[in-house]
C-alpha positions, 0 to 999 in steps of 0.5 A: 484537523481530522486524522486519517483512520488507521488500523493495527497489524492484526486487523490488516493481516485479517483484511489482506490475508497476510500473516502478521510476521510477514507484514512485519518483515515487509515493513521492516525491510521494504515499507519504511513509510508505515507509521509506528507509534510509541506506546510505553516502551513498545512501537506499534505499526499503524496502517492507513487505507492507502497502506492497505491498498499497497499491501493488497497489490503486493500480495496479488503480485506474490500470489502470481509468483513474483519475488517480494522485491519485484512485487513491491516494485510493481505495486508501487509503480502500479499505484503511481501509474494509476494516480497518473492515469486518473489525472491524465484521463481527465485531460485526455477526455477533454483533448478527445472532444476537441479532436 
């Protein structure tokens, strides 16, 4: 089975424009699902493409003036809604044809 590609915190910080120290705070406090791997006596965060998309959305909400808590909630809800809309779009297009 092939593993999803993951990225280091430094790579993610560069990709999304959020400093590493802020990403660490976000992960420790609000994003416990971010994978941590043990290497010797240290833990390293590994971010998936899905994690990066969520972080980009959080940053976009923060840039618009949302508190961190509200930005995370909206980003999570937005991600859930997009998945639901994608599934219902297929259903709705079929229903529209029948009407």
